[in-house]
LUMKE-950753 format. One record per residue: residue in one letter; x, y, z of N, C-alpha, C in turn. Coordinates in steps of 0.1 Angstrom, whole numbers, plus 5000, padded with zeros to 4 digits. Example, Ala and Ser with C-alpha at 12.3 -4.5 7.8 and 13.67 -1.06 7.14 Angstrom:
// residues 2
A513249435078512349555078513249675078
S512849785071513749895071512950005079
// end
This chain:
// residues 515
M485250164892485050154878485050014873
P483949964867483849824862484949794852
V485449674852486549624843485949614829
N486649674819486249664805485949514802
K484849494794484349364791485349284783
D486049354774487049284765488249234774
T488649324783489749294792489349174801
L488149184806487649074815487548944808
S487148944795487048824787488448764785
R489448854782490748804780491348734793
F491048794805491448734817490948594819
Y489648574815489048444816489848344807
D490148394795490948314785492348274790
E492948374797494348354801494348264814
F493248244820493248164833493648024830
S493447974818493847834815495347814818
K496147914815497547904817497847884832
F497247964840497447944855496847814860
N495747774855495047654859496047534856
E496647534844497547424840498747424849
A499347534852500447544861500147494875
S498947534879498547494893498447344894
H497847274884497747134884499147064883
E500047124875501347064873502147084886
Y501947194894502647204906502147104917
E500747084917500246994926500646844923
D500946814910501346684906502846674906
Q503546784911505046784913505746774899
K505146824889505746824875506546944874
I506347054881507147174881507447204896
N508547284898508847314912508247454916
A508447484928507847614934508347734926
K509547744922510047854915509447864901
E509247754894508647754881507147794882
Y506547744893505047774895504947924898
K505747974907505648114911505748214899
A506548174889506748254877505448274870
V504448184871503148194865502148244875
S502148194887501048214897501048364902
T502248424903502248554909501548654900
S501648634886500948724877499448714878
F498948614884497548594887497148634901
G498148684909497848724922498048624933
E498448504929498548394939500048374943
Y500348364956501648344961501648224971
L502748154971502848044981503348094994
Q502648065005503148105018504148005023
R504948045033505947955038505347835045
D504147845050503547735057502747635049
N503047635035502347545026500947585022
H500447695027499147755023499447855012
Q498447915007498548014996497948145000
M498348254993497748384995497348434981
L496248504981495648564969495548714970
R496148784961496048934962495048984952
I494149074957493049124949493449274946
R493249314934493449454930492249534935
V492549644942491449734947491849874942
P491549904929492050034923491750154932
G492850224935492750344944492250314958
G492250184962491750144975490250154977
R489550174966488050204968487250074967
M486550034977485749914977484249954978
T483549914968482049934968481449824977
M480149844980479449744988479349614980
H479249614967479149494959480449424960
M481649494960482949424961483149364974
V482749434985482949384999482049255000
R480849254995479949144997480549024989
A481049044977481548934969482748874976
I483648954982484848904989484448825002
L483448885009482948815021482348685018
D481648675007481048545003482148445000
C483248484994484348394992484948355005
C485148445014485648415027484848315034
Q483548325034482648235041482748095034
Y482648095021482647965014483947885016
Y485047955016486347895016487047905030
H486247945040486647955054487948035056
I487948155050489048245051488848345062
D489748345072489648435083490548565082
R491748545076492748645076492948715063
L492648845064492848945053493949035056
K494649085046495749185049495549305040
I495549415046495449545038496949585035
T497349595023498749615019499049765018
S500349795018500749935016500449985002
G500049894993499649924980498149934978
Q497449944989495949954990495249834983
A495949724982495349594977494849514989
L494149404987493649324998494149184995
Q494749125005495248985004494348885012
L494048775006493348665013494448565017
H494548535030495648445034495148305039
D496148215040495948085046495048005037
L495048015024494147935016494647795014
D493647705013493947565010494547554996
P495347454993496047444979495047464968
H493847404968492947414957492147534956
A492147624966491147734967491547844957
G492847864955493247984947492647994933
R492747884926492147894912490647904912
R490047844922488547864922488148004926
L488948064936488648194940488848294929
I489948274921490148374910488948374900
L488448264897487248264888486048324895
R485848284907484648344914484748494915
L485848544918486048684919485848754905
L486348694895486148744881484748754878
D483948654882482548654879481848774885
N482448834895481948954902482749084897
G483449064886484249184881485449224890
I485949134898487049164907488249094902
V489349164901490549114893491749084903
T492348974901493648944907494748944897
R494448944884495448944873496249064874
G497649044874498549164874498749224888
S498249154898498449214912499749164918
G500549094910501849054914502749024902
G503948974904504748944893505249064886
D505649044873506249154865505149224858
N504349294866503149364860502949494867
P502149584861501749704869500949664881
N501449714892500749674905499449754906
N498749724917497549804921497849954921
I497050034915497250174915496750234928
T497550324935497150384947496550524945
A495650564954495150704954494850744968
S494950874971494750924984493350864989
P493350805001492150735006490950815008
L491050945011489951035013489751125002
S490251094990490151174978488651194975
G488251324973486951364970486051404982
V486551364994485751395006486551475016
E487851485014488751545024488651695023
K488651755035488551905036489951965031
G489852075024491052145021491952085010
K491651975004492551914994492151964980
Y493051934971493052014958491851964949
F491851844945490751794937490651634938
D489651574934489451434935490251364925
V491251284929492151214920491651074917
Q490651034925490150894923489650854909
P488850944902488450904889489650894879
Y490650964881491850954872492650834875
S492650794888493250664892492450554885
D491150564885490350454879490650444864
A490750564857491050564843492450504840
A493350534849494750474847494750324849
D493950284859493850134861493250064849
A492250114844491550054832492550044821
Y493350154819494250154808495350044810
L495850034822496949944825496449794823
L495249774828494649634827494649584813
K494449674803494349634789495649574785
Y496749614791498149574787498749474796
T498049444807498549344817498649204811
G499849154811500049014805500349024790
I500349134784500649154770501949214768
E502249324775503549384774504449344786
P505449264784506349214795507249324800
L507049354813507949454819509149394825
P510249464828511349404835510949354848
R510149424855509649384868508449474872
K507949464884506749534888506849684885
F505649754885505549894881504449954890
K504850054898503950104908503550254904
I502250284905501750414902500950464914
G501150594917500350654928499750784924
F498550824929497950954927497751014941
S498251144942498151214955497351334953
N496451364963495551484962496051604971
S497151584977497651694986499051674990
P499751774996501151755001501351645011
L500251595017500351485026500951365019
N500751345006501451244998501351105004
E500151075009500050945016500350825007
T500250834994500550724985501950724980
H502750814985504150824982504350844967
A503450924961503350944946504651004941
T505451084949506651134944507851044946
I507550914950508650814952508150684946
K507450694935506950574928507650564914
D507350444908507850434894507150544885
L505950584889505250694883504250754892
G504250884894503350944904502751074898
F501451084901500651204897500251284910
V500751404911500651484923499751604920
A498551614926497651724923498151854927
N497751954920497952094923496652174925
P496752294932495552364934494852414922
D495552424911494952474898494352354890
H494152244896493552124889494452074878
T495752064881496652004872497451904880
F498251824873499151734880500651764877
D501451744887502951734885503251584884
V504151544876504451404873505851374877
Y505951264885507251214890507451074885
A508751034883509050904877510350854882
A510450724880511750644883512150654898
G511150654907511450644921511050514926
G511250484939510850364945511650324957
L511050244966511750194978512250054976
G512850004986513449864985514949884983
I515649784976517049794974517349914965
N518349994969518750114961517550214960
P516950254972515750344971516150474965
K515150534958515350664951514050744952
L514250874954513150964953512850984938
G511651014934511251024920511751154914
I511851154901512351274894511051344888
C511051474890509851544885510151564870
V509251504862509451504847508451604840
A507451654848506551744841505751824852
K505451944849504652024859503352074851
G502252094859501052154854500452074843
V500451944844499851864833498351854834
N497651874823496151864823495851724826
P494851704835494451564839494051474827
S493551544817493051464805494251394798
K495451434801496651384794497451274801
I496951224813497751144821498151014814
L497350954805497650834799498850844789
Y499050964784500250984776501550964784
Y501451014797502651004806502850864810
M501750784812501850644815502450564804
R501950594792502550524780504050554778
T504350684781505750724779506650644789
M506250644802507050574812507150434809
L506050364805506150224801507150204790
D507150294780508050274769509550294773
V509750394781511150424786511650304795
Y510750254803511050144812511450014804
M510549984795510749864787512049874778
E512249994773513450014764514750004772
N514750054784515950074792516149994804
G515049924808515049844820515949724819
N516349674830517249554831516449424831
Y516449354820515649224819516549104823
K517849134826518749024829518949004844
V519049104851519449104865518149144873
R517449044879516149074885516349174897
S517349164904517549254916517649404912
K517949424899518149564894517049594884
A516049514883514949534873513849624878
R514149744883513049834887513449974881
S512450054879512750184871513650274879
R513750264892514650354899516150334896
F516450214891517850184887518250264874
L517250314867517550394855518250524859
Q517950574871518650694876520150664876
D520550544879522050514879522550484865
T521850404858522350364844522250474834
M521250554835521050664825521450794830
G521550814843521650944849520351024849
V520251114858518951194858518751264845
D519751334840519551404828519251314816
G519951204815519751104805518351054805
F517851024817516450974819515451074814
C515651204819514751304815514651334800
K515851324794515951344779515151234772
A515351104777514650994770513151004773
F512751044784511351064787510751174778
S511451284777510951394769510751354754
T511751274749511751234735510551134733
H510351044742509250944740507851014742
L507851114751506551184753506151264741
E507051324734506751394721506151294711
E506651174710506151074701504751034705
V504551004718503250964722502251064721
L502551194724501651304723501251324708
A502151304699501851324685500751224680
D500651114686499651014683498251064686
G498151134697496851204701495651114704
S495850994707494750904709494450864723
L495150924733494950884747494350984756
D493651084751492951184759491851114766
I491551154779490451104786489551214791
D488351184793487351274798486551214809
V486951234821486251174833485551274841
K484551234847483751324856484051294871
E484351394878484651374892483251364899
R483251274909482051244916481451354925
T480251354926479551444936478651354945
Y478451394957477651324966476451404970
D475251334969473951404972473551384987
K474251304994473851265007473851385017
K472951405025472851515035473151465049
G473651555057473851515071472651525079
D472651465091471451465100471651525113
G472551625114472751695126474151695131
P474551765141475851775146476251645153
I477551615153478151495160478051525175
T477851425183477751445197478851385205
V479851325198481051265204482251315197
Q483451315204484651345199485551225199
D486151195188487051075187488051095175
P489251065177490251085166490051005154
R489150905155488850815144487750875135
L487150985139486151065132486851175124
V486551175111487151275102485951345095
P485751475099484751555092485051565077
Q484151545068484351555054484051695049
K484451725037484151865032482651875028
Q481951765027480551765025479851785039
P479151895040478551935054477751825060
G478151795073477351695080477751545078
L478751525069479151385067480551365072
Y480851235076482051195083482651065077
A483951055078484650935075485050875089
V484950745090485250675102486450585099
S487550595107488750525105488750395113
Y489250285107489550165114490850115110
H491750095119493150045116493349925125
P493249805119493549685126495049665128
M495449605139496849585142497649515131
G498649575127499549515117498849505103
G497749575101497049565088496249435086
Y496249345095495449225094494049245098
L493149225088491749245090491049115090
N490349085102489648955103488348965095
S488048855088486848855079485548875087
R485548825099484348845107484148995111
K485249065113485149205116484649275104
L485149245092484649305080483249275077
E482749155081481349115079480549205089
E480949225101480249315110480149455105
I481249505100481149645094480249645082
Y480249545074479449545062477949545066
Q477649455076476249445080475749575086
K476649655092476249775098475949885087
I476849885077476750005067476049975054
N475749845052475249805038474049885034
Q473149915043471949985039472050135039
W473150185043473350335043473650385029
D473150505026473350555013474750605010
E475250574998476450624993477750605001
V477650505010478850475018479750385010
E481050385012481950295006483250285015
I484050185013485250165021486450205013
R487350275019488550315012489750255020
L490550165014491750115021492850215020
T493650215031494750315032496050255029
P497050335025498450275023499150235036
T498450265048499050235061498550105067
G497650035060497049915065495749925072
G495050045070493750065076492750085066
L491550135071490450165061489650285067
Y488950345058487950445061486550405056
V485550425064484150415058483750565056
I483450605044483250745041481750765039
N481350895040479950935037478950895048
C479450895060478450865071477850985077
T476650985080476051095087476551095102
A476151195109476651195123476051075131
S474851045129474250935137474850805132
E475150785119475750665114477150655119
A477850755119479250755124479350715138
E478450765146478350735160478050585162
E477150535154476750395154477850305150
L478750345141479850265136481050265145
L481250375152482450385160482750265169
P481850205176482150095185482849975177
L482549965164483149855156484549905151
A484850025151486150085146487050095158
D487349985165488049975177489549945175
G490150005165491449975162492450085166
A493550105159494550205163494150345159
I494950435164494750575160495850605150
E495450655138496450695127497550785133
G498750755129499850835133500550785146
D499850705154500350655167501050525164
I501950485173502650355172501750245170
S500550255176499550145174499150125160
A499350225151498950215137500150195128
S501150115133502350095126502050015113
V502950045103502749975090503749855090
V503149745087503949615089503649525078
C504749455073504549355062503949225069
V503749125061503049005066503948925075
G505248935074506148865082506548735076
H507648675081508348555075507548425077
K506548425086505748305087504948275075
R504548385068503748365056504448405043
C505348495044506148535032507248445029
D507348395017508448295014509848355012
I509948485012511248545012511548625024
G510648625034510848695046511948645055
I512548725063513648685072513148685086
A512648805091512248815105510748825106
D510248795118508848795121508348935125
S508049015115507749155117506449165125
Q505449085123504249095130504449065145
Q505248965148505548935162506249055169
L507149115161507849235167506849345171
L505849365162504849465165504049435178
R503649305179502949265190503749285203
D504949245203505849265215506049405218
C506249495208506449635211505149695217
L504049665211502749725216502449685230
A502849555233502549505247503449585257
A504749605253505649675263505249825264
V505049885252504650025253503350055259
G502349965257501049985263501049995278
K501949935284502049935299502450075304
E503050155295503650285299502550395299
G501450375291500450475290500950605284
F501750595274502250715267501050785260
S501250915258500250995251500350965236
I499250975229499250945214500251035207
G501150975199502151055192503451055199
T503551015212504851005218505750925211
L505250805206506050725197505150715184
P505750735172505050745160504750605154
A503850605144503650485137505050435131
M505350315134506650265129506350195115
H507450185107507350115094508249995095
I507749875094508549755097508449655085
S509549615080509649515070510549405075
G510149275072510849165078512049125069
C512349195059513549165050513949295043
I514849285033515349405027514349465018
S513249405014512149465006511549575014
S510549645007509949765013508449755015
C507949625018506549615020506049695032
G506949725042506549805053506949955051
S507549985039507950125036508850185046
Q509750105051510650155062511550275059
H511750285046512650395041512050535044
V510750545045510150675047509450695061
G509750605070509150615083509950705093
L509250765102509950845112510750745121
I510250625122510950515128510750395119
G511850335114511750225105512650105110
W512249985106512949865109513049775097
R514249715094514449625083514949495089
G514249385086514549255092515849195087
T516549125096517749055092517948945103
V519048885103519348785114520748815120
K521048785132522248805138522748685146
K524048655143524648535151524948585165
T524548505175524748535189525348405195
P525848415207526348295214525248185216
D523948235216522848145217522248105204
G522948135193522448095180521948215172
R521448185160520948295151519648345157
K519448485157518248545162517748655153
D516448675153515848785146516448915150
A516849005141517349135144516849235133
Y516949365136516449465127517449575126
L517649635114518349755112517449875115
F517849955125517050075129517250195120
S516250265116516350385108515350485114
Y515650615111514750715116514750835106
G513750925108513851055101513351055087
G512650945083512150945069510951025068
S510651065056509451145053508951125039
Y507651125037507051115023506251245021
L506251345030505551465027506051535015
Q505151575006505551634994506451764996
G507551764990508551874992509451855004
K509151755012510051725024510451585024
E510351515012510751375011512151355016
K512351245023513651215029513651065032
L514751005027514950865030515450845045
A514950755052515350735066516850695067
Y517450725077518850695080519050605092
G519950515091520150425103521450355102
K522050325114523250255114523350145125
Q522350145134522350045145521549925141
T521949805146521149685145520849635159
M519649605161519149555174518549415173
L518749335183517949205184516549235186
A515649155179514249185181513749175195
E514349095203513949085217514349205225
Q515249295220515649415227514849535223
I514249525212513549645206512449705215
P511549615221510549675230511149755241
A512249705247512849785258513449915253
F513949915241514450035235513350135233
L512150095228511050185226510550235239
V510550155250510050205263511050315268
T512350295266513350395270513150525262
L513050505249512850625241511550695244
G510450615246509150685249509250765261
R509850715271509950785284510750915282
E511750915274512551035271511751135264
V510951095254510151185246508951235254
E508351155262507251195271507651305280
K508851295286509251405295509251535288
S509551545275509651665268508251735266
G507251655266505851705263505651715249
L506551675240506451685226506151555219
P505451555208505351425200506751395194
F506951275191508251225186508751315174
S507851345165508251415153508851555156
E508351615167508951745171510251725179
W510151625188511351595197512551565189
L512351495178513551445170514251565164
K513651675161514251785154515451835162
T515451825175516551885184517251775192
N516851655190517351545199517951425191
E518351445179518851335171520051265178
A520951345184522151295191521651205202
R520651245210520151165221519551035216
L518851045205518250925200519350825196
N520450865190521450775187522150725199
E522250795210522850745222521950635227
I520650655227519750545232519850425223
A519850445210519950335201521250255202
D522350335204523650265206523750175218
S522950215228523050135241522250005239
F521449985229520749865226521249785214
A522249845207522749785195523649665197
V523649575187524549465188525549465177
// end
């Protein structure tokens, strides 16, 4: 959905504030902390290696060919190789030269692409089920509602100061890939074309599952619930203690009943205004298939549209090389109705491919298999994140190298969720296997270590926060996974099934590697 012209015009006007801060930082008139207070609200972050990162909003993870081309042109002009697909379905441009950020922001704005509000104390990029509208057996297409929600939030970005970031997700099925029931605000589709609404959830410090505040909501009314949650959050959120400035802490300060009562009261007031109804049209696709598929591959997903397919590509650790994206773009650009959908796990789909197109694209989609350990969800790691502790990306590389030698069946070890610090960029709290970075003192000095957790789930109705008590040195984790994988492989079951009756054995293995 194109950005509203008035909103876009305001972002151009506000850019002067960022530009001024950028020059002051370069001239050493303000320090990094003072600069970050301004820059992050425009999507720019300082990396630990003195380069910069720019985060682009990709509403619902949906990338049109125009958007892909504009980003690739920026990558070519500014020599950007490293892109990161985030768990929030945004896209990060990494390793930027100091002067590139402010120029990139304007160049992207010229193409209707927004970085404003993709960081800092703002509503984050809104997430939506990546195959919404094309997935077989799902309830209805939530993407148009995600677009409407994003347009509404952008109007207030930078105007209404939130205590801290605000995450919204839309889910089209019980798979709940966007963790919509564990967000600051989540809209969960029902078979009868309504939404259930969840609020005050979130991962990270003091993780909480969301509270169901409404059932059977007409999709035309979603903005009323957004306005209500914003009002409750700003009225009751903690503006003084940053570490507690997230909506999930309201469950502690207000209690569940108190939060629900405040939400209901504000909702009545907002509904009485009656000015936030929306009328959106769900998309239809006219493209026709060109015959049956002649290959079988787990990266091929048959769509509900007869004869059309989505092709999955999951780069290791969510890092997408710009040259690879250029190759994909050159292959698909002339195909009708195709678009790219970023996933919350760090991958992407190319949707609306005919059988022959899908077969032609598959050689380029040479990444991991969704659900397997090779498709693990990983944060950027401490080499680039200025608050990171452990090198999460290196951990993944070491683990895949060790596990790869074993030749385990797909699913023997699941996709892991890895964060290099106490934050939840790797969503470790809901992973079947999760790791949270820390450091450990050893006789040989301080070393990277991780708190191990397991058994998390974000499936709707089965949500569960992962549990863990063992800490392992990073250098020991690959051996732990090999030992665990051998045990699971002997059972003939995938890890998800093996765990149901072998939790004690898992803890025995983990204890033997713990420090």
